KOLLO-110832 format. One line per 2 residues: their letters; for each residue y, x, z negated of C-alpha. Coordinates in steps of 0.05 Angstrom, whole numbers. Example, Ala and Ser with C-alpha at 12.3 -4.5 7.8 and 13.67 -1.06 7.14 Angstrom:
2
AS = -90:246:-156; -21:273:-143
***
This chain:
239
MS = 4:0:-2; 71:27:24
IP = 122:34:-31; 189:14:0
FW = 238:69:-9; 302:25:2
RS = 283:-53:-1; 314:-86:60
SS = 306:-132:119; 357:-90:160
PG = 320:-47:216; 316:25:202
WI = 295:22:128; 241:70:121
DA = 180:74:77; 163:124:28
PT = 101:162:30; 37:124:11
SS = -8:149:-33; -45:183:29
GS = 8:224:44; 31:186:107
LA = 87:147:122; 86:73:131
PT = 110:42:201; 174:4:194
HH = 177:-72:219; 203:-48:292
TE = 163:19:304; 114:-17:346
AH = 177:-47:387; 196:26:406
AG = 135:55:403; 124:59:484
GP = 184:80:504; 206:163:523
RQ = 217:212:469; 276:261:482
HP = 286:332:455; 314:331:385
RR = 375:375:408; 394:319:458
AW = 418:280:396; 478:321:388
TE = 502:293:455; 498:226:436
PR = 566:196:412; 530:145:362
TL = 493:195:329; 555:235:320
LV = 596:185:297; 545:161:244
GL = 545:233:220; 617:233:211
FV = 609:175:175; 558:209:129
FT = 606:270:122; 657:219:91
AA = 601:194:48; 581:258:21
FT = 651:285:11; 666:224:-28
EG = 606:232:-72; 608:298:-76
TG = 685:310:-98; 673:258:-154
ND = 607:302:-174; 649:361:-177
WL = 718:351:-197; 733:283:-233
GI = 718:309:-299; 766:367:-291
AV = 817:322:-255; 822:272:-310
ID = 827:332:-365; 880:372:-323
GY = 920:313:-300; 911:259:-367
GA = 907:316:-415; 838:286:-436
AH = 794:321:-480; 738:359:-454
AL = 694:302:-481; 728:249:-444
GS = 731:280:-384; 653:287:-393
LT = 652:213:-407; 690:192:-344
FA = 639:233:-297; 584:195:-332
VF = 612:132:-322; 618:154:-250
LA = 547:169:-248; 523:116:-285
AM = 565:65:-232; 540:101:-176
TL = 460:91:-197; 466:22:-210
GR = 495:9:-140; 435:48:-108
WF = 391:7:-152; 420:-60:-135
GP = 452:-47:-68; 394:-60:-24
GL = 398:-132:-49; 464:-138:-18
LD = 447:-101:46; 386:-157:48
RW = 434:-212:40; 494:-189:78
GR = 473:-130:127; 500:-60:125
VP = 562:-64:152; 593:-116:117
TI = 566:-81:52; 591:-22:65
RL = 655:-44:84; 665:-85:14
LG = 631:-17:-27; 683:28:18
AV = 736:-18:-6; 717:-17:-79
AL = 715:64:-77; 781:68:-50
AG = 814:22:-98; 778:63:-154
LV = 806:126:-120; 874:96:-131
LV = 864:80:-204; 838:148:-220
VY = 897:186:-182; 952:137:-195
GG = 933:91:-255; 978:126:-304
SL = 925:125:-364; 858:146:-384
PV = 821:82:-393; 849:58:-318
AI = 831:122:-299; 754:111:-327
AG = 757:43:-294; 771:71:-231
AA = 715:121:-236; 672:66:-250
LW = 691:34:-182; 690:96:-147
GL = 620:113:-160; 598:37:-150
GT = 633:44:-75; 603:104:-59
AL = 531:91:-75; 503:74:-13
GF = 543:105:40; 499:166:51
PV = 433:135:49; 448:75:96
GM = 481:130:142; 412:165:147
SA = 379:97:158; 424:84:214
AS = 407:150:243; 327:136:240
DD = 336:61:275; 296:82:328
PR = 232:116:305; 224:158:376
QA = 284:192:373; 293:194:292
AG = 280:265:284; 327:290:322
RV = 377:245:302; 371:244:230
SV = 373:325:230; 441:318:271
VA = 465:270:217; 443:306:153
SV = 470:371:183; 540:344:196
GY = 534:300:122; 515:373:89
VA = 572:405:115; 616:359:65
FL = 578:384:5; 597:456:26
AG = 670:441:48; 691:387:2
PP = 698:427:-64; 733:488:-36
LI = 786:443:-8; 802:408:-66
GF = 801:467:-106; 850:494:-54
LG = 892:435:-59; 886:429:-132
DE = 925:497:-142; 980:470:-97
VG = 985:397:-125; 947:397:-187
TL = 871:368:-182; 887:298:-199
RA = 930:291:-139; 884:330:-93
LT = 835:277:-103; 879:237:-58
AT = 849:273:3; 785:234:-13
GG = 823:171:-4; 831:187:65
LV = 765:207:81; 744:135:49
AL = 794:102:97; 766:147:155
GL = 694:116:134; 718:45:132
LI = 748:52:206; 686:79:232
SG = 628:34:192; 618:-6:250
VL = 574:48:278; 528:31:226
RP = 499:-32:265; 422:-33:271
LP = 406:-22:343; 373:-72:378
VP = 299:-78:379; 275:-77:451
ER = 231:-138:472; 165:-132:450
VP = 113:-126:514; 63:-175:509
AA = -10:-151:499; -58:-163:562
EP = -109:-212:551; -184:-183:542
VG = -225:-187:604; -265:-251:597
AP = -220:-283:548; -225:-358:545
R = -164:-397:585
***
């Protein structure tokens, strides 16, 4: 029996390995199975794949800057004690965890794009409260919204890259490569900006990336499933 990695009725969500080590097929694998496969490196020339990668970049940047800089930002920006900076970070992580637990239910109900746009708006509102809220309690509330809003961006982007099982390997590798650049580039960029304008104000750059992700989130729509080719009737079957 397969154990769903993300419980969703939307095309492209994959199953985790079963006890035998194999991957259970998605519900639309058969529809794509008979089509041609392309060389994985060709995925670097596909506009949709690159846009999905850019979306994942924005999601990874948003998540990564929260992980790396949120606690320091509230300590520097609000003069909070180190324990309160750690508490703010813990609230962010707890909210993101809850979003990943319960977010698939929203995906089942509303689909990828509406859910991601809603959560992106929540993340943007949270960032505004963290940076411009004016007090530590407001910033902590903003951290909760930020964590909740960023919970599904990265996994949904990866799922969008794997919509067509024939081309999933190349496309997922492209999207993952682009996305992980954010984990490498995000922390140094915020640190550089923090030296110039302060760590808290430097997080404004993250808000710009969230806005960009919202603008291009339509690219996450599942690919259309080709019509199934009816199976040939066995020889001698009754008519």
